[in-house]
Phi, psi and omega in degrees: 000141177246130172257131172239132175279107182284321175210151184224016183265170176282188190293335181267353187071163177227121012296148172271140183311131170073007181261144181234029177291169183301326178286316183296330180257013178292145178269357175285111179306341182283350176271001179262112192233115173282175184290154201284130175192158170233155174238146180235126184239121183201147176045036177083007184247158172231123183239131175252147166252104185075142177247101183282169173304340181263012188307308185303313177299318178298312184295318176298318178300316185267003177056046177287123185251352176208157182217119188254348178187157173232134179242132181247141180271324178185184194255019178289157186311313184288003182243339185236350192278006170255010185296328181304329185286352178283351181301329178302318178291325179293320176303324187277320190272333179062028177225132178307136180269124180292135170234150189230134179195156175296170189298316186290317180297320181294319178298321182292313179301321176293327176285314182294326183246051183297326179295342174280324189267333191273356174065020178240002181295118189272359190253000179070191176069032181241157178276163170254121181242150183245095189282138175229131178273132175281123182230003183169190173307137184218163180251132174241097179056049178081358174261122177279127176243132179250124178297141182234096183294129174222173178250134176245088198065242176256015181253125175284126178229177183238142159254182185216134172255137175225116187059234183255024176235153175216145182240117182223094176253162177056066176220156173238330183220136178245116181297157180303322181296333178279320180302327178292334180275356178259013180272153174076025187271145164277320185225125175237127178243121184238152164300133178208079190303308190190189174281312189290142182301150177222143182295337183234006179227152176281141177277170173299319181289324176296314180292328172297322176292325172299316179299317177303322182284318186273336173057048172291158178296322175220153175225146174230141178255143179221188185053053191265127177274174187283001174288343187248111173280147188292306187291315184291330182285314179301324180296343176271347192258150173299157187303330179270006173240131180224153164286137175280166178215158179305128175091355174299134174240139177244132174266118185257018189292336175262008186239029189254036173297152178306144177293150177291151172300147183258117174290339181207107188256349184266000000 
C-alpha cells in the first residue's frame, strides 16, 4: 500500500489569502499546503480520505486516473467541498463510487449535495454515489478500516486505522478507548496545527506528547497552519517525527497487518 499526502494544510490553506508572513512567502515548496486529505493506493485501487475543496488540483498533481471510494472524517467544508469533482471518475468508470461516513456526516453530505441524492436534478452531469454509514470496522475493497472516534472541539469526528498505520486529523482530544486502538503502529499521522493552543486542534507540542506516549515507529504531522515553517519546525523534531508535506508518499507495504477489533466505533 502507498499513502500519498494530497494536502497537509489547515482550512485556509497555506499560503493564507492576504498574508505576507515568512511561511506564506516561503520559496520552499513544502510550505505550500492544500487542504487536508490523503490517498491510499493498493491492489490497483485508489481510495481517498476526505475530498477537500482542492481535490481537483490534488488529483491533477498526482495524476490520479481512477477513484474507487471516498472515506470521510467529518463534514467541515475543508473536508467535503470537493466531492462534486469525483463525478469525472464516475463518468469514466461507469460504476457508482462508494462513500463512507458516520451517520451525522452522511446526513450532512446528503443535504449539501442534495442534487446528487434526490434523483430529480434535471441537468445531468452528476456522479452516482453509493453511500455507506460507518458503524464499526468496515472493508473498502479488501482493506479493513477501523474508525477512531476523537473530539474536534465539541464535535465528534473520526480518524481511521488501516493495518499498522493510522490517520487522525482535526482533533483536540483523543479518548482513552481510542488511544488503545493507536498502539503498535508503524505510522501515525496526527493533526498538529501550530504552537499556540487552539480550541479544536492539537498543537505541535500536544501531538509530540501523544507520539511519545503511543510510540509509533514513525509519525507525521498534518493539518498545518502558516505559523509552522517546514524546515525550521523539522529541525526541532526528533528524527522519527516529521511534518508531512503535499505530495509526500509513504510505502506501507510492510506495515499492513490486520487492524485490531474496535471496542467502540461510535
